[in-house]
Steps between C-alpha positions, in 0.01 A plus 500: 500500500684309230846607388758352268857431612719720283871573480681823420780463246841596636345675799593480866144406603446199266193283589188691597121522495334807350236676708282741307510864605128499589553216748838613636377849583257349753800395709721808468460750782534876482855466640583284194520190718480214250549206741258209460462138598467284190352151515563276200249228414349536851810327647820703511492844662784750510553869565605711204467836328304606196773626269447743210523315170547814289181466296261618772460152645685340790674168562590266784836320499482122524825348621629150426401365842136596441505384137638162607255463792204572272653321197447815292610511138554799274176593321285307748180655637510552876219595739597765757328673790636831625453661840650818644809422709438660837803351675749733667795421272345342191699183565496246786753591767669222697459483876877537529508826303200632690666421834830661397314816396317506834823461698719743303349848527767674290500231230120501491485879461743487205317202346162671525643820345583305182263487205249217513675337202835494681329364812350217292839423343663471843212289636537273198877466556442415867241234418684305230650238732314222677717472810372712791850590620598616150186715478597661832857556374371657178262730685780609735736552205242713321442724801874524567556601137224762513646654815857503368395661170235731651236334279693517172482139379804361320383152400852371432612616844179363656568161341852501650354589842252211472779256403717619791219446752421141388 
């Protein structure tokens, strides 16, 4: 389907593609799971959510990295394919994070008791470094933080824990 790259004025979400309600509802499950895999111009695929736009339609956020990779400009028409995201977390999980979860029973139990959105945020935090050792350190810091706070995430404190473990 063709969409136009739009931008919200003064809004947190900014650049996005509108997905009409009639199309979006094909991908939203009864549990209100709105996770999809979006492929832009048959080249760049990424996992995302169909977000309510407020007018009955939905939108998909398009970050700077994707805009730059696809050379997208505001107002430009973009071809997208959507598919239901059937992955466990709705985001790729690093091998290091997966291994830490497998080895730390208590940390894994707390992690898996979190909402799926919080799980994705923590997976994202753990994956944002290229160095394998740093990904291991981040995963360990995240699980340590979850255990020390009994699953109540304090992102400022988590960031300090990550810095201390590097």
